[in-house]
C-alpha positions as CSV (number, residue, x, y, z in Angstrom):
1,M,-34.6,-11.1,-340.5
2,F,-31.5,-10.6,-342.8
3,G,-29.2,-7.7,-343.3
4,C,-26.8,-7.0,-346.1
5,C,-24.1,-4.4,-346.6
6,V,-21.7,-4.1,-349.6
7,A,-18.4,-2.7,-348.7
8,G,-18.4,1.0,-349.5
9,R,-22.2,1.3,-349.7
10,V,-25.0,2.0,-347.4
11,L,-26.9,-0.8,-345.6
12,Q,-29.4,-2.4,-348.0
13,T,-33.1,-2.7,-347.0
14,N,-34.5,-4.1,-350.3
15,L,-35.0,-7.7,-349.0
16,Q,-37.5,-9.6,-351.2
17,Q,-39.4,-12.4,-349.5
18,I,-39.8,-15.1,-352.1
19,D,-41.6,-17.7,-349.9
20,E,-41.6,-18.8,-346.3
21,T,-38.0,-20.2,-346.5
22,H,-36.4,-18.1,-349.2
23,A,-35.5,-14.4,-349.5
24,A,-33.1,-12.4,-351.6
25,F,-31.3,-9.0,-352.0
26,E,-30.7,-7.4,-355.4
27,L,-27.1,-6.2,-355.8
28,P,-26.9,-3.4,-358.4
29,S,-23.6,-2.6,-360.1
30,A,-22.4,-6.0,-359.0
31,G,-19.2,-5.8,-361.1
32,S,-17.8,-3.3,-358.6
33,I,-18.4,-5.4,-355.5
34,N,-15.3,-6.6,-353.6
35,H,-16.7,-7.8,-350.3
36,I,-20.2,-8.2,-348.9
37,C,-21.3,-8.7,-345.3
38,V,-24.5,-10.5,-344.4
39,F,-26.0,-10.8,-340.9
40,L,-29.1,-11.6,-338.8
41,L,-31.0,-8.5,-337.6
42,G,-31.5,-10.3,-334.2
43,S,-35.3,-9.7,-334.2
44,I,-36.2,-13.3,-335.3
45,P,-33.9,-16.2,-334.5
46,F,-33.8,-19.4,-336.5
47,P,-35.9,-22.3,-335.1
48,D,-33.8,-24.9,-333.3
49,G,-31.8,-27.0,-335.7
50,Y,-32.2,-24.5,-338.6
51,G,-30.0,-21.9,-340.3
52,A,-29.7,-20.3,-343.7
53,S,-27.4,-21.1,-346.6
54,V,-26.2,-18.0,-348.5
55,H,-26.1,-18.0,-352.3
56,F,-24.8,-15.6,-354.9
57,Y,-26.4,-15.3,-358.4
58,W,-24.7,-13.8,-361.4
59,P,-26.9,-13.6,-364.5
60,G,-26.1,-16.5,-366.8
61,R,-24.2,-18.5,-364.3
62,G,-26.8,-19.6,-361.8
63,F,-26.7,-19.7,-358.0
64,Q,-23.5,-20.6,-356.2
65,L,-23.1,-21.3,-352.5
66,L,-21.2,-18.7,-350.5
67,G,-21.6,-19.9,-346.9
68,M,-24.1,-19.9,-344.1
69,L,-25.7,-18.1,-341.1
70,S,-27.0,-19.6,-337.9
71,N,-27.9,-18.5,-334.4
72,E,-24.4,-19.4,-333.4
73,K,-22.9,-17.7,-336.5
74,P,-25.1,-14.6,-337.0
75,S,-22.8,-12.8,-339.5
76,A,-20.3,-13.5,-342.3
77,I,-18.1,-11.6,-344.8
78,F,-17.6,-12.9,-348.3
79,R,-15.1,-11.9,-350.9
80,L,-16.8,-11.8,-354.3
81,R,-14.2,-10.3,-356.6
82,G,-12.0,-13.0,-358.1
83,N,-14.2,-15.8,-356.8
84,Y,-17.7,-15.1,-358.1
85,A,-17.1,-12.3,-360.6
86,P,-18.0,-12.9,-364.3
87,Q,-14.5,-14.1,-365.2
88,S,-14.9,-17.0,-362.8
89,S,-15.0,-20.4,-364.5
90,T,-16.9,-22.0,-361.6
91,S,-20.6,-22.5,-362.4
92,T,-21.6,-25.2,-359.9
93,A,-25.1,-24.6,-358.5
94,H,-26.0,-25.6,-354.9
95,S,-29.0,-26.2,-352.7
96,A,-32.6,-25.0,-353.0
97,F,-31.8,-22.1,-355.3
98,S,-30.7,-24.5,-358.0
99,S,-33.7,-26.8,-357.7
100,G,-36.7,-24.9,-358.9
101,T,-37.0,-22.1,-356.4
102,N,-38.5,-19.0,-357.8
103,T,-35.8,-16.5,-358.6
104,P,-36.5,-12.8,-358.2
105,T,-36.6,-10.8,-361.4
106,I,-33.2,-9.5,-362.3
107,N,-32.9,-6.3,-364.3
108,V,-29.7,-6.0,-366.3
109,D,-29.0,-2.5,-367.7
110,G,-27.1,-3.1,-370.9
111,P,-25.1,-6.1,-372.3
112,M,-23.5,-8.7,-370.0
113,E,-20.1,-7.4,-371.0
114,Q,-20.8,-4.2,-369.0
115,A,-20.2,-6.0,-365.7
116,A,-20.4,-2.9,-363.6
117,E,-24.1,-2.5,-364.6
118,V,-25.1,-6.1,-363.9
119,T,-27.6,-6.6,-361.1
120,A,-26.7,-9.8,-359.2
121,V,-28.7,-11.5,-356.4
122,L,-27.8,-12.6,-352.9
123,G,-30.2,-15.4,-351.8
124,F,-31.0,-17.0,-348.4
125,A,-32.5,-20.4,-348.0
126,I,-33.7,-21.4,-344.5
127,E,-32.9,-25.1,-344.2
128,P,-32.0,-27.7,-341.5
129,L,-28.5,-27.3,-340.3
130,T,-27.6,-30.9,-341.3
131,S,-28.5,-30.0,-344.9
132,I,-26.5,-26.8,-344.8
133,L,-23.4,-28.4,-343.4
134,S,-23.5,-31.1,-346.1
135,Q,-23.5,-28.3,-348.6
136,M,-20.7,-26.5,-346.9
137,A,-18.6,-29.6,-347.2
138,T,-18.7,-29.2,-351.0
139,L,-16.9,-25.8,-350.8
140,P,-13.2,-25.7,-351.6
141,T,-11.0,-25.2,-348.5
142,T,-7.6,-23.6,-348.2
143,V,-5.1,-25.9,-346.5
144,A,-2.9,-24.0,-344.2
145,K,0.8,-24.9,-344.2
146,P,2.0,-26.1,-340.8
147,Q,4.2,-23.9,-338.8
148,Q,7.8,-24.8,-338.6
149,S,7.6,-26.5,-335.2
150,A,8.3,-24.5,-332.0
151,L,10.5,-22.0,-333.9
152,S,7.6,-19.6,-333.6
153,D,8.6,-19.2,-330.0
154,T,11.0,-16.2,-330.0
155,T,13.0,-17.4,-327.1
156,L,13.8,-20.8,-328.7
157,L,14.5,-19.1,-332.0
158,A,17.1,-16.8,-330.4
159,E,18.7,-19.8,-328.6
160,K,19.0,-21.7,-331.9
161,I,20.5,-18.7,-333.7
162,V,23.1,-18.3,-331.0
163,K,23.9,-22.0,-331.1
164,H,24.2,-21.9,-334.9
165,L,26.7,-19.0,-334.5
166,F,28.7,-20.9,-331.8
167,N,28.9,-24.0,-334.0
168,Y,30.1,-22.0,-337.0
169,V,32.7,-20.0,-335.1
170,S,34.1,-23.0,-333.3
171,G,35.2,-24.5,-336.6
172,F,37.7,-21.7,-336.9
173,V,39.2,-22.0,-333.5
174,S,42.2,-24.4,-333.1
175,G,43.0,-26.5,-330.1
176,S,40.3,-27.7,-327.7
177,G,37.6,-25.4,-328.9
178,I,36.1,-22.1,-327.8
179,T,36.8,-20.9,-324.3
180,P,36.0,-17.6,-322.6
181,E,39.5,-16.4,-323.6
182,S,39.2,-17.4,-327.3
183,A,39.7,-14.6,-329.8
184,V,37.5,-14.7,-332.9
185,P,38.3,-12.4,-335.8
186,M,35.3,-10.2,-336.8
187,G,35.7,-11.3,-340.4
188,I,34.5,-14.8,-339.3
189,I,31.4,-13.3,-337.7
190,A,30.7,-11.2,-340.8
191,R,31.0,-14.4,-343.0
192,W,28.6,-16.2,-340.6
193,Y,26.1,-13.3,-340.8
194,E,26.2,-13.3,-344.6
195,S,25.7,-17.1,-344.8
196,F,23.0,-17.0,-342.2
197,I,21.0,-14.3,-343.9
198,G,21.4,-16.0,-347.2
199,K,19.9,-19.3,-345.8
200,V,17.0,-17.4,-344.2
201,K,16.1,-15.6,-347.5
202,A,16.4,-18.8,-349.4
203,G,14.2,-21.0,-347.2
204,G,13.3,-19.4,-343.9
205,V,14.6,-20.6,-340.5
206,G,13.8,-24.2,-340.9
207,F,17.4,-25.2,-341.2
208,L,17.9,-24.3,-337.5
209,E,16.0,-27.4,-336.7
210,N,19.2,-29.3,-337.4
211,V,21.2,-27.3,-335.0
212,E,22.4,-29.5,-332.1
């Protein structure tokens, strides 16, 4: 039912059936894993209202929730290095794998310090989607910074840049302001350019929001 592929390795076929609702892959040389892809083979769909929570086990640190699979989300890619590697300080266990489920035998070749030789485990627990979603809510999320309004529109951005230049140059023109016949020294344009680029490098184009 489940497939697993570690980036840079061949597709794994060593799925171990633990019981009717739990299965696991052994991941040899786990210390060298960066990303892992899990997916449904497509031969057996989940029953309505069910999916699978995906868990990662590092010897001595217990199972940790990675994510989920469902009929609507049949595949997922997870980054392990830096998040679930042995140097991670996170040790929170989740779901059925932390509550008495039989864990497959893990063979570790050598001491724990030899991270590249550690055999980790990727576990799947078939559960109701309501339970899985409540577990997913416990995962940390990355809050994306909002875009700086409509300045992502290149046409509007170009218009505001030109208006900023116009306002800057008009301060050096005497009389009633800039007209089609007004002459502007190139030195003024050069100073505007240097000032403009300096502001962009310092804080982006957000200052253009104040251009009237």
